N, C-alpha and C positions, 0 to 999 in steps of 0.2 A: 682774752688771753692774759693770763697771770703769770709773769716771770719773775716778779720782785722777790719770790721766796726761793728762787733757785740757787743752788749752791754753786760758787765759782772757786775752784780750787787752783791756786797758781804754784805749780811745782817747778821751781827754778833750776833744779838739778845742780850741777857743779858750775854754777854762774851766779853772779857776775865775778869780777876779779878784785874789785876793791869796795871799801865801806861807802865811799862817795857814790858809786854806781848803785849799790844795794839801797841806800837811803832814797836816792831818786826813783828808783823802781818801785820801793815800797810806797812812796808818795802818791804815785798815780794809780795804785791799786787799793788804797786805803779807803775802801767803801763797804758799806754794811753788807753782810752775806758773802763777803770775799775771804777766803782762807789762804794766807800767804805762807808758803813753805820754802823758805831760804836754806841754803846749806848751814850746817851747824855753827860755822864761824860767824855768821852774820845774825844769828838768832836774837841776841842782845840789842844790837843796833836797830833791827827791824822792830823789835818789841817797844823799843823807846820811841819810835816814829808813829806807831799806829794808834788811831783814835777811834776808828769804826770797824776795820777789818780785824779778823781773828789770826792768832799766831799758830802755825802748824809746823811740825817737824817732818823731815824726809825719812827719818829712821829712828831707832831707838834700840836699847839693848834690855834683856829681861831681868838682868841682876845688877847688883853693885858689888864693887870690891876689886879684886886683882884682874881686871880686864882691860889691859893697856889698849888705849884708842878708842874705847866705847863710853857710851854715856847712857844713863838710865832713864826710864820714863819718869821716875819721880824727880830726877833733877830737871828734866824738861818741863815738868808741871811747875816746879818752883821758879822757872824764869818766865812763866806765862803762856807756855805751850797749851793749847786746848785740842789739837787735832794732830795725828801722826799717820803719814802714809807707811802701809805695811805691806809687804809682798809685791812691790813694784816689779815688773817682768825684768828690769835692769838689776834689781836685788836678786832675783831668783837665777837669773842666767849668768851674770858677770860675777856674782860673789856666792854662788852655790847655796842660796837659802832655799831649804826644802820646806814642805809643809808642816814639819815638826817645828822648826825654827820659827816660822810665821805664827804658828799657834801659840807658842810661848810668848812671842812679842805681843800678840793680840791680848793675851791674858794680863801681861804686866801692864800694858797701856790702860786697860779697862780698870785694873786695880788703882791705877794713879789717876783715875777720873779723866783720861785723856780719850777722846773719841777716835777709834782707829778707822782709817780709810782704807780698806782692804782691797787690793788690786787683783783681778782675775782676767784671764783671757787667753785665747788659743794662738798658737804660733803661726797656723796656716789655715785658711779658710777653704774647705772642700764643699761642705753643705751646711745648712742651718742645723739639720739635726745632729751632725757630728760636732759642729761648735758647741751646741747646747750640752751634749754629752761630756765633752772635754772639759767646759767651763764649770758644770756642776760638779764634776769629779774633783777639779782642783779646788773649789770652794769648800766642799765638804771635808776633804782631806786638811785644809787649813783651818777648820773650825771644830775639828773632832774633839778636842778637849775643852771647848768653851761651853760653859753652862748655858743651857736652852734660854733661861730667863734673861740672860744678858745679850743675846744675839740682836735684840731690837736696838741696842746701842751703837751697832756698827754701820758705817756707810759702806757700801759696796760700789767700787769703781770698775766698771767693765772697760778694758783696754785690750782690744785685740792686737796682739804683738806685731802683726803685719801692717798695722796702720799707725804704730808709734814712729814719730820722726821721719816717716816716709812721704809725707804729704798726700798720701792716698787714704783720706779719711773714710770710715765705713758710712755706708748709706743708712738712713733711718730704717728702710726695710730690713737691712742686715742686722741692725741694733735691737729693734723692739722685741723679737722673739727671745733674745739673750736676756734683756732686762726682765721681761715677763717670767721667764723660767728661773731666774735669779730670785725675784720677789716671791714667787710661789714656793720655792725650795725652802726659804726661810720661814715663811708661813707655815708650811707643813711641818717642819722641824720644831717650830717654837710658838706658833700661834702670833707671831710679832710682824708687824709691818716695818720695812725699812726703807731707807732712802737709797736709790741706785743712780749712779752718774755714769756719763760717758767720758772717755778719754782717748785720744788717738788722732794727732795732726788737727786738733781743733784750732780754728783761725776765725778772724772777724768776718770772713767771707762764708763761712759754714755754720756758725754757732747757732744761728737762730733756727737752723733746720732741727737741732736737738731740743733746745729748751721750750719750743713751742708744743711739744708733746708732752701731756700731763704726766705720762708714766716715767718720763726721764727727769730726775730731780736736780739736775745740774750737769756741770762739766769739769774734767780735770785737764787742765791746760799746761802743756809742756813748753816746747819751743817758743810759742808766741808770748808766754808769760815773761820772757826775758827781754822783750822789746817793749818799750814805753808806750809807743804809738799803738802797737797791736793790743796790748793789755787794756789801755784806755778804751779802745774801740769795742772790745769784746764786752767790758763792763757796762759801757754806755748802751750798747745794743740791748743788752738784757734788761738793764734797769729803767730804761727810758720808753719802754713800750706803753 
């Protein structure tokens, strides 16, 4: 079983409250193969602490100039950001980011040499076939303007909305058909292989269920990533096999 090459993306969301807490949280997650995505206000402090992990952003804007409150992917690149989460369900639903906006962000991130971690997932699970149809439609709409030769540079994160922050993580049987469909879809579109990871109530107790499968290339960790003990356990479990 090889898990040392699995990606571990830590999405802190709007946490923690202080630079002291952010520094401590970064310290326990500073391992090879880990991507730490703090709030923008902590990007500089986290960048200064990392020796092994990579720095990721939770968002970005596709342009520069008169856009109060925004920050561009070129600005992110210049402070050491290598990855960016784009199209997270919370951005889609709480901030009304549609597929056109997400596509612009992906294009801008790629132009800045930042690897987009593009999130897709269905709101409700009725059947595997309906979930595949929903996810592939959402994915293709978000990638519609992306040059096919660049699709291989994207990391896809499958995050069923019904599992995010609920404690009701999806089972391997529920995930694998979606991951397979995502990878096949990108291969059909571009001839490129991509990495696809799972997110949705990932915890120390269930993380190994996902990473032991060779078709799942890692995990996107939400709530557990803001807990030092849980973060350390997740990383240790994956890295110490």
